[in-house]
N, C-alpha and C positions, 0 to 999 in steps of 0.2 A: 481166820486170823485178822489182826488189825494191820492197817496200812494207810499211808497217805496216798490218796487217789486224786489224779488230775483228770477232770472230765472235759475241761476246755482250757486252752492256753490263756494265761493272764498273769497278773501280779502274784508272785509267790507270797508276798507279805499279807495278802488277804485270803490265803488258802487255809481254811480251817477244816478241811474234809478228812476225817479219819474214819475209814469205812471198814466193815467186815467183808473180807474177800475170801475166795477159795484158796486153800494152801497149795503151794506148787508141788508138782510131781517131777522127779528127776528123769530126764531123757538121756540119750546116749552121750557119754563123756561129760555129763553134768552131775553136780552134787547139790543137795539141799543144805542150807546153812541156817542155823538158829542165830539170828542177828543179835550180837551183843552190843554193837555200835556201828553207826553208819556216818561217814564224814559228809558234811555239807560243803560243797565247793561252789565257786561262782558259775562253773559250767552247769551245775544243777539248776541254779536260778535262771540261766538262759534257756535251758530245756523247758522249764515250767512256763516261761514267757513265750515259748515258741520261736526263739531267736538263735538256737544252737545250730551247728553245721549239720548234725544228724538228729532227727526227731523221731520218737516212737509214735505209733498210732494211738489215738485216743480211744477209750480212757487208758491211763497207764499209771504205774507207781514209779516215781522218780527215785534217784539215788544210784550213784555210780561206784561207790567205795564202801565196802563192808568188812567188818571183823566179827568172827563168831566161831561156832563149833559145828562141824559137819555132822548131820543127823541121818543122812541117807545118801547112797551113791547109785548112779545109774549104770547101765551097761557100758562096758569099755573103759570104765575108770580103773586105773591100775596103781596110781601113786598115792591116792588118798583113801582113808577109811573112816568109818563112823568114830567120832570122838576127837578127831584131829582139830586143832585150833589153827585157824588160818585168817589171812586177809585176802580179799578177792576184789577184782575190778570187773564190773558188770556194765552192760549198756543201760539198764534201768532195773528197778525193782528193789533197791536197797533200803528204802524207808518203809520197812515192814517187819513183822516179827520173824518171818522166814523169807529167804530169797534163794533163787537159783543162780549158780555160778558154773562156768565151764572149768574143767579141771586145770587146763593149762594157765588159767588166769588166777589160780589160787596159790598162795605162798605161805609156808609155815611160819608161825609166830614164836619167838623165844618164850619159854615158860614164864619168865619173870615179867613179861609185858601184859598189861591189861588190854582188853579189846579197844577201848578208847585211845589208849596210848599207841597201840599198834597201828590203828587207822591214822592217827596224827603223823605217823612216820611213813605214810603210804604215797598217795598221788602227788602231793606237794614236793616231797623229797625226791621221788622218782623224776618228776619234771625238772627239778633243779639239777639233779645229777646228770641227766641226759643233756641238758642245756649247757652245762659247764664242761663236762668231760668229752662228750661226743661232738656237739655242734660248735662249741667255742674252742675246743682243743686247748683248754687252759693248761698252763704249766705252773709248777711251784714258783712262787714269788711274782707271778703276774699280779697286776693291779686291777681289781675288778670293782665296777660300780653296779650295785643292785638297786634298781628303782622299785618303788613300792615295797621297801625292805621290811616294813612292819606287818605286811600281809602274810598269808599262809605260805605262798610260794617264795616270797621275798625272804622271810625268816629262814626257811629251809635253805635257800641259796646262800645266805650269809654263813650259816653253819657249815655247809658242805665246802664252800670255797675256802673258809678258814681251816677246816680239817685237812684240806688238800694243799695247804701251804701258801695260799694267796694273801695279798694285802687287800682288805675289803673296805670299800666306801659304801655306806648305806644311805640311800636317798629316801627321805621321808617328808611328807607334807604336814604332819602334825608334830610339833616340837615335843608334845607330851609323850611321844613314842621313843624318844632318844634313849632313855635308859633300857628299853626293851631291846633295841638293836645292838647297843653296846654289850649287854649281857649275852646276846647271841654270838658275839665275837667281832663286831665291826671295829675297825681301827679308826675310822673317821666318819662323821655324819655330814651329809649334804642336805641342805634345806631346800626342798622342792616347792615351798610356799613363798620363797623370796620373790620380790618384784623383778620384772624383766627376766623371766626364767631362761630365755634364749641365751643371754649373756651371763647371768648370775650362776647358773649351773656350771658352765665352763670355768668361770673365775674361781669358784670354790674348789673344783677338781684340780685346777692348775696350782692353787695354793697348797693343796694337800699332797700333790705329787711333784712339787718342784718344777712345774711347768711342762711336765712330760705328757700328761693326759693318762687315760686308762687304757689298758690292753683289751679289756672285755667289758661290755655292758650286758647285763641280764635284765630284760625289760618286759614285765607283765602289764605295764600301764598303757603305753601307746600315747597318742595325742601329742600335746605340746612337750611332754616329758621325753618322748622318743626324739622329736626334732632337736631338742636341746642336747640330749645325750650324744647324738651323732657328732656334734661340734666338740665334744669333750674327749673323743677317741684319739688315742695316740696313732702314729704311723703304723700301718698294718694291724690296726685294731679290729675287733669283731663285736658286732652287736647281735644279740640273739632275741628274736621276737617271740614272746610266749603268749601274749594276750593283749586285750585292749580295754582294761578296766576303766580307763578315762572316757571311753565311749567313741572317740574318733579314731578311725583307722588311718594312720599316717602314710605319707608317700616320701620316698627318698630320691633325690636327684642323682641319676647315674653318674653324671660328671663329677659330683662331689666324692662319690665312692672311688672313682678312678683316680682323682688327683691326690687323695690321701692314702691310696692303696688299702682301703678298709673294706670289710665284708659285712653284709647284712644277711642273716640266715634265720629261718624259722624253726620252731620246735613244737610239734604236735604229738602228744604222748600216745593218743589212741592208735596212731599208725605203727608205732613201735610194738604195741601190744598185739596188733593183728598180724604184722609181718615177721616179728622176731620175739615170740613169747619167751624163748629160752634166755634171750638177752635181758628182757625185763626181769625175769626170775633171778638172774645173776645180780642185777643192779639192786633189787630189793634185798637180797641176801647180804650184799655189801653194806647197804644202809643199816640193816639190823646189826651187822658186825660193828659198824661205826658206833652204834648206840651201846652195844655191849662193852666196848673198849673206852667209852666215855668221850669219844671225839665229837659226837653230836648228842643232843638231849631231846627227849620228847617234849613238844610244846605244851604249855598249860592248856587244860581242857575247859571249854564252855559247853556244858551238856544241857540238852533239851529232850523232852519226851516227844513221842509221835503227836500227841495232842497239842503240843505247843510249837509245831513246825513253823507256823507263821511268825512267831516271836524269834525263832532261830534265823529265819530268812531275813527278818528286819535287822537283826544284830549284825549279820554278815554284810548285807548290802549297804548299811549305814556306817560300817567299819567301827562299830562301838563294842564289838565282842571282846570279852576279857581274855580270850584265848582261841584255840582251834575249835570251831563250832562242830559239835558232834551230836547226832540224834541217837538216844539210847532207848530202844523200844520198850525195855522193861521198866522205864522210868528212872 
């Protein structure tokens, strides 16, 4: 079968290796999935570069998020059967015609959803849901700032926060993305490209909130954006750290957290999947229900083949993708 194979860590934008490899065999509690679509995430780029928290041994097939049809089941599998349509979250192996998945990490897809659409409602929406509901303990009518709001996690957070009754401020660095975040449900747009971000972000937030500040910040960006967002939090506000797309891992002064009674917490999805798979399954079912009832929409899809993986990586890393970047093995 065809797959994207990484033989040495390096730039994913120069990776043009589509190889023929041996098809997988299902072990205990595993299923084989004919991959209809595989989501490309920033985490995948970090894995290929050798910069992620957990790295597979070389050589390997990257890809952590797949949608497809179960074609075989291993011993001990009780919930899934051949022919089931599922999304699954895997450590690696997604960018291939077939992939292995553990049964507990597979979730049924509504019949009306295509595989690319189902994948687009997967990791990014789960991350945003856990960040908002569990880590931020958001309440209806909270005022929430989402930084990097035009990205995959950002757009998902805007939609979920709005669906749960929040007032949403969308932070974007590219003014051309304003219509995108407004369509996703943002009530106000915060310009992250303005001069003197440390002051300008807070000034914009105060103008939008009548001087109150925001109750919650969802931050996948890090760097200067994190620093400025801290200053825009209201009393007893919460900032949820999701990632560091900006490149710099920021630090927060403990005395500042103390004086404003604010909280800074992290959200790492993989630990939920490993420690509480039933909780993850419940959240994914809730997200699909939100889609069925029209409270969230599947993002636009920007599809690439296995052979054009490097183009997909370039579109994602340069933030020029027209939608959710998805690899479709069948072309």
